[in-house]
C-alpha positions in Angstrom: 60.4 74.5 30.1 59.5 73.3 33.6 63.1 73.1 34.7 65.5 76.0 34.7 69.1 74.8 33.8 71.9 77.2 34.5 75.7 76.3 34.2 77.2 75.5 37.6 73.9 75.6 39.4 71.4 72.9 40.5 68.4 72.7 38.1 65.2 74.2 39.6 61.6 74.2 38.8 60.7 77.3 37.0 57.1 76.9 35.6 55.3 74.3 37.7 52.0 75.2 35.9 53.5 74.0 32.6 54.0 70.4 33.9 51.7 68.0 31.9 52.3 65.0 34.2 54.2 63.0 31.6 56.7 61.7 34.2 59.6 61.9 31.8 61.8 63.9 34.2 61.7 61.0 36.7 62.4 58.5 34.0 65.5 60.0 32.6 67.2 61.5 35.7 70.5 59.5 35.8 70.8 59.8 39.6 67.1 59.1 40.3 67.1 62.4 42.3 63.7 63.8 41.1 60.5 63.2 43.1 56.9 64.3 41.9 53.8 64.5 44.0 51.8 63.2 41.1 53.7 59.9 40.8 54.5 57.0 43.1 57.9 55.7 42.2 57.2 52.2 43.3 54.7 52.0 40.4 57.4 52.8 37.8 58.5 49.8 35.6 62.2 49.3 35.3 63.2 48.8 31.6 67.0 48.7 32.1 68.6 46.0 29.8 65.4 45.3 28.1 65.8 45.5 24.3 63.1 45.5 21.7 63.3 42.7 19.1 63.0 44.3 15.6 62.0 41.0 13.9 59.2 40.4 16.5 58.0 44.0 16.1 58.0 43.7 12.3 56.0 40.4 12.4 53.5 41.8 14.8 53.0 45.0 12.8 52.7 43.2 9.4 50.6 40.3 10.5 47.8 42.2 12.2 44.6 42.0 10.1 41.0 42.9 10.6 39.2 39.8 12.0 35.7 39.1 10.9 35.5 35.3 11.8 35.4 34.7 15.6 35.3 31.6 17.7 32.2 31.5 20.1 34.5 31.4 23.2 34.3 34.7 25.2 37.7 36.1 26.2 38.1 36.3 29.9 37.7 39.5 31.9 41.3 39.2 33.0 42.6 38.9 29.5 40.6 41.8 28.1 41.6 44.0 31.1 45.2 43.2 30.5 44.9 44.0 26.8 42.9 47.2 27.2 45.2 48.6 29.9 47.9 48.9 27.3 46.0 51.9 25.9 47.4 54.0 28.8 50.8 53.9 27.0 49.5 55.1 23.7 50.7 58.4 22.2 48.6 61.4 23.2 48.6 65.2 23.4 47.6 66.0 27.0 47.7 69.7 27.0 46.6 71.3 30.3 46.9 67.8 32.0 43.9 66.4 30.1 44.3 63.3 28.0 46.8 60.9 29.8 44.0 58.7 31.2 42.5 56.5 28.5 38.7 55.7 28.8 37.3 52.4 27.5 34.1 50.6 27.8 34.2 46.8 27.2 31.1 44.9 26.2 31.2 41.1 26.5 28.7 38.3 26.0 26.3 37.6 23.2 23.3 39.1 24.8 25.0 42.4 25.2 26.6 42.3 21.8 23.2 41.7 20.3 22.0 44.9 22.0 25.0 46.7 20.5 24.2 45.3 17.0 20.5 46.1 17.2 21.2 49.7 18.3 23.7 50.1 15.6 21.2 48.8 13.0 18.7 51.5 14.3 21.5 54.1 13.8 22.2 52.9 10.3 18.5 53.0 9.4 18.3 56.6 10.6 21.4 57.5 8.7 20.0 56.1 5.5 16.8 58.1 5.9 18.8 61.3 6.5 21.2 60.7 3.6 18.3 60.0 1.2 16.5 63.1 2.2 15.9 65.7 -0.5 18.2 68.3 1.1 21.2 65.8 1.2 20.6 65.0 -2.4 20.5 68.7 -3.3 23.7 69.4 -1.2 25.5 66.5 -3.0 25.2 68.5 -6.2 27.3 71.3 -4.8 29.4 69.7 -2.0 31.8 66.8 -2.4 31.5 65.8 1.2 27.8 65.3 0.9 28.3 63.4 -2.3 30.8 61.2 -0.6 28.4 60.7 2.3 25.7 59.4 -0.1 28.2 56.9 -1.3 27.9 54.9 1.9 24.2 54.3 1.5 24.5 51.1 -0.7 27.0 49.5 1.8 24.7 50.4 4.7 21.6 48.9 3.0 23.5 45.7 2.1 24.8 45.3 5.7 21.4 45.9 7.2 19.7 43.5 4.7 22.2 40.8 5.5 22.0 41.4 9.3 18.2 41.2 9.3 18.4 37.9 7.4 20.7 36.4 9.9 24.2 37.3 8.6 25.7 39.7 11.0 27.6 42.2 9.0 27.6 44.7 11.9 29.5 43.0 14.6 30.4 39.7 12.8 29.1 37.7 15.7 32.1 38.8 17.8 31.8 37.9 21.5 33.1 41.3 22.7 33.7 44.9 21.8 35.8 47.8 23.0 34.7 51.4 22.9 37.3 54.2 23.3 35.9 57.6 24.5 37.5 60.8 25.6 36.6 64.3 26.9 35.2 66.4 24.0 37.1 69.4 25.3 40.5 67.7 25.3 43.0 68.9 22.7 43.0 65.9 20.3 40.4 63.4 21.4 40.0 61.7 18.0 43.8 61.2 17.6 44.1 60.1 21.2 41.3 57.4 20.8 42.7 56.2 17.4 46.1 55.7 18.9 44.8 53.8 21.9 42.7 51.7 19.5 45.7 50.7 17.5 47.8 50.0 20.6 45.1 47.7 21.9 44.7 45.9 18.6 48.5 45.2 18.4 48.7 43.9 22.0 45.6 41.8 21.4 47.3 40.2 18.5 50.3 39.4 20.7 47.9 37.8 23.2 46.3 35.5 20.7 43.1 37.6 19.9 42.0 39.3 16.8 40.2 42.6 16.3 38.3 44.7 13.7 38.2 48.5 13.9 34.5 49.0 13.5 33.2 52.4 12.3 29.6 51.3 12.5 29.4 50.6 16.2 31.6 53.7 16.8 29.2 55.8 14.8 26.2 54.5 16.7 28.0 55.0 20.1 28.8 58.6 19.2 25.6 59.4 17.3 27.7 60.9 14.6 25.7 63.0 12.1 22.5 62.3 14.0 21.6 64.8 16.6 19.8 63.2 19.4 20.7 59.5 18.8 21.8 58.5 22.2 20.6 54.8 22.5 24.0 53.1 22.4 25.8 56.0 24.2 23.4 55.4 27.2 23.7 51.7 27.1 27.5 52.1 27.2 27.2 54.6 30.1 29.6 57.0 28.4 30.0 60.0 30.8 28.6 63.4 30.0 31.2 65.5 28.2 32.7 62.4 26.6 32.3 61.0 23.1 33.1 57.7 21.6 35.8 58.2 18.9 37.0 54.6 18.2 35.6 51.1 18.6 36.5 47.5 17.7 35.2 44.0 18.0 37.5 41.5 19.6 37.7 37.8 20.1 39.5 34.5 19.4 40.2 34.0 15.6 38.5 31.1 14.0 40.8 31.3 11.0 44.6 31.6 10.8 46.8 33.3 8.3 49.4 31.4 6.4 50.8 34.4 4.5 50.4 38.2 4.1 49.9 40.2 1.0 52.5 42.8 -0.1 51.9 46.3 1.1 53.7 49.3 -0.4 54.6 52.7 1.0 55.3 55.6 -1.4 58.1 57.6 0.1 59.2 61.0 -0.9 62.5 62.5 0.2 63.7 66.0 0.9 67.4 65.8 1.6 
C-alpha cells in the first residue's frame, strides 16, 4: 500500500517507491485533495454523469469482425492518430513503472505496405525452409509443439503462392497497418500489446474503420523463431530492447455486414 490509513488521522504516504503511476488516487479522491508530481490535473478527463450504454457496447463487441476487403482510400493521419491513442487506456501490468506507455508504429500508403508485404513474404519463405529442415521433422516425432509448427507450412505456402501471383493474402491490399511493440523486459509485454491491439480494433470499428489482427506481419516484425531476421523490424524502426508483439491491418471496409453468426461461450460455475 502506498497510503497509510489510520483511524482518526490524515492518510499519509507510506511507500512512495511502490507507486506505479496509475493515477487512481487522484481519480477517486472525493475532495480532490491529492496532488502528484507525475500528473498534471488539467489533463484529466472529467467523466461525472457519463454513463456507458450497454446496448451500444454489446453491438460494438459483437459486430467487430476481421476485415480482409478494404477500400483503396487511405485513412487520414488525424483519424489513425485518434484511434491508436486509445491504446493508452488498455489494461496493462506496469510493475516498476514500466508498461503504462503504449508504443505503436503506423505504416500508411501502398508503397510502404508493399514493403511490409515483401519483407513478410521473405520471413515466410525462411520459416518454411526452417520448418521443413530434417531436424524439425525429427523433433516433430517427439514434440507436439514442433508437430503443430509443421502444420502451418501448407497455409504459408498457399498464402505465398497467391501473393506471388497477384492475390495479396498477406496484407489483403490494406492501405495501412499498425504494429504494437513493448520493452522485452517489461512484466507482461505480450499481454500488454494484445490488450492494446484489441482496444484499437474496437475503437477503429466505432470510427468506421475495419481491422484484421495479422500474425504474419507481426511474426516478420518480431523475427519470431528466426534468429537474425531483422528486415521488417529495421524498416519499422522499432527501438532496441523492444519487440513487436501484435499487429493489424486497418482501413475503410469495402463490404458491410447485414447480420452476425451466433457465438457461444461455455460457462462453468463454482458457487
